[in-house]
C-alpha positions as CSV (number, residue, x, y, z in Angstrom):
1,X,29.2,45.2,-38.7
2,X,27.1,41.7,-37.1
3,X,28.6,41.0,-33.7
4,X,27.3,37.9,-31.8
5,X,25.1,38.5,-28.9
6,X,26.6,36.4,-25.9
7,X,25.3,35.9,-22.3
8,X,27.4,37.8,-20.5
9,X,26.0,40.7,-23.0
10,X,22.5,39.5,-21.9
11,X,23.5,39.3,-18.1
12,X,25.3,42.8,-18.0
13,X,21.9,44.8,-19.4
14,X,20.1,43.1,-17.2
15,X,22.3,43.9,-14.7
16,X,22.3,47.6,-16.0
17,X,18.9,47.6,-16.1
18,X,18.0,45.9,-12.5
19,X,20.9,48.2,-10.2
20,X,19.8,51.7,-13.4
21,X,16.3,50.9,-12.5
22,X,16.0,50.8,-8.8
23,X,18.4,53.7,-8.1
24,X,16.2,55.2,-10.6
25,X,12.8,54.9,-8.1
26,X,14.6,55.5,-4.7
27,X,15.8,59.0,-6.5
28,X,12.8,59.7,-7.8
29,X,10.4,58.9,-5.3
30,X,13.0,60.5,-2.3
31,X,13.0,63.9,-5.0
32,X,9.6,64.0,-5.5
33,X,9.1,63.7,-1.4
34,X,9.6,66.7,0.8
35,X,13.0,66.3,1.9
36,X,12.5,66.9,5.5
37,X,10.9,63.4,5.1
38,X,14.2,61.7,3.7
39,X,16.6,64.3,6.5
40,X,14.2,62.9,9.0
41,X,15.7,59.8,8.1
42,X,18.8,60.0,7.2
43,X,19.2,61.8,10.9
44,X,17.8,58.8,12.9
45,X,21.3,56.9,12.4
46,X,23.0,59.1,14.0
47,X,25.9,60.1,11.9
48,X,25.0,63.6,11.1
49,X,22.8,66.6,12.3
50,X,19.4,68.1,10.9
51,X,21.6,70.6,9.0
52,X,23.8,67.9,7.0
53,X,21.1,65.9,6.6
54,X,18.7,68.2,5.1
55,X,21.6,69.1,2.5
56,X,21.8,65.4,1.9
57,X,18.1,64.9,1.8
58,X,17.9,67.7,-1.1
59,X,21.0,66.5,-2.7
60,X,21.6,62.0,-2.3
61,X,18.3,61.3,-4.3
62,X,19.2,63.4,-7.1
63,X,22.6,61.5,-7.8
64,X,20.6,57.9,-7.5
65,X,18.1,59.4,-10.5
66,X,21.4,60.5,-12.4
67,X,23.5,57.9,-11.4
68,X,20.2,55.4,-11.9
69,X,19.7,57.3,-15.8
70,X,23.2,57.0,-16.6
71,X,23.8,52.8,-16.3
72,X,20.2,52.5,-17.9
73,X,21.7,54.4,-20.9
74,X,25.1,52.7,-20.3
75,X,26.8,55.9,-20.5
76,X,30.0,56.2,-18.8
77,X,29.0,52.5,-18.1
78,X,32.1,51.1,-15.8
79,X,32.6,54.3,-14.3
80,X,28.5,54.8,-12.7
81,X,28.5,51.3,-12.0
82,X,31.3,51.9,-10.2
83,X,30.4,54.8,-8.5
84,X,27.1,53.2,-7.7
85,X,29.1,50.3,-6.1
86,X,30.7,52.8,-4.0
87,X,27.4,54.3,-2.9
88,X,25.9,51.1,-2.1
89,X,29.2,50.4,-0.1
90,X,28.6,53.6,1.8
91,X,25.1,52.9,2.7
92,X,25.9,49.0,3.8
93,X,28.7,51.2,6.0
94,X,25.4,53.2,7.5
95,X,23.0,50.6,8.3
96,X,25.9,48.7,9.5
97,X,26.7,50.7,12.1
98,X,23.2,51.4,12.6
99,X,22.4,48.0,13.3
100,X,25.8,47.1,15.9
101,X,24.6,50.1,17.7
102,X,21.2,49.0,18.1
103,X,19.5,52.3,16.8
104,X,15.7,52.1,16.5
105,X,15.6,53.5,12.6
106,X,11.9,53.0,11.8
107,X,12.4,54.1,8.1
108,X,15.8,53.0,6.7
109,X,15.0,56.3,4.0
110,X,16.2,54.1,0.6
111,X,12.4,54.1,-0.8
112,X,11.6,57.2,0.8
113,X,9.6,57.5,4.4
114,X,7.1,55.6,3.2
115,X,8.2,52.5,4.3
116,X,10.9,50.2,4.8
117,X,12.2,46.4,6.0
118,X,14.3,45.4,8.9
119,X,18.0,46.6,8.8
120,X,19.4,43.6,8.2
121,X,16.8,42.5,5.3
122,X,17.8,46.2,3.7
123,X,21.2,45.1,3.7
124,X,21.0,42.0,2.2
125,X,19.1,43.6,-0.3
126,X,22.0,45.9,-0.8
127,X,24.4,43.5,-1.0
128,X,22.5,41.2,-3.5
129,X,22.8,44.9,-5.4
130,X,26.4,45.3,-5.0
131,X,26.9,41.6,-6.3
132,X,24.6,42.9,-9.7
133,X,26.7,46.2,-10.1
134,X,29.4,44.0,-10.1
135,X,28.4,42.3,-12.9
136,X,26.8,45.2,-14.5
137,X,30.6,47.1,-14.2
138,X,32.2,43.9,-15.7
139,X,29.5,42.9,-18.1
140,X,27.6,46.2,-18.9
141,X,29.2,47.6,-22.3
142,X,27.2,45.3,-24.6
143,X,23.8,47.3,-25.2
144,X,25.3,50.7,-24.4
145,X,25.6,54.1,-25.5
146,X,29.3,53.2,-25.0
147,X,29.7,50.8,-26.8
148,X,27.3,52.6,-29.7
149,X,29.7,55.3,-29.2
150,X,32.7,53.1,-29.2
151,X,32.0,51.6,-33.0
152,X,30.4,55.1,-34.3
153,X,34.2,56.6,-33.8
154,X,35.7,53.3,-35.5
């Protein structure tokens, strides 16, 4: 079977690799660091207490890592892209409430404790990732494990 390669397939693959790669990197850098560093960043948003922040700091990096890996591989592509989009919306809500409340956030925690952009820059960056994620959701099935399995089952 010779299928024609489309720009949408290539764009969807690039979108999957970009968003998935960002989530793999983000999850890995936080998973390899002490959980307390990320927990401190989570606490600075003043939404949860120290215990829940530590639980989140132990869970979120692995969720990000696995979601990124699934998206890059194209496994459950639409479901994974939708899940990542929901995470991005949640992150936007956290950033937005901190921004509106004028909280002093020294590290957003997005890419570990090493450094951080301003909340406004992180907000815009997440919006861009959300748009790219939409492209992965809509056009990301090309060159995916999902597509390969679909062909195998047919």
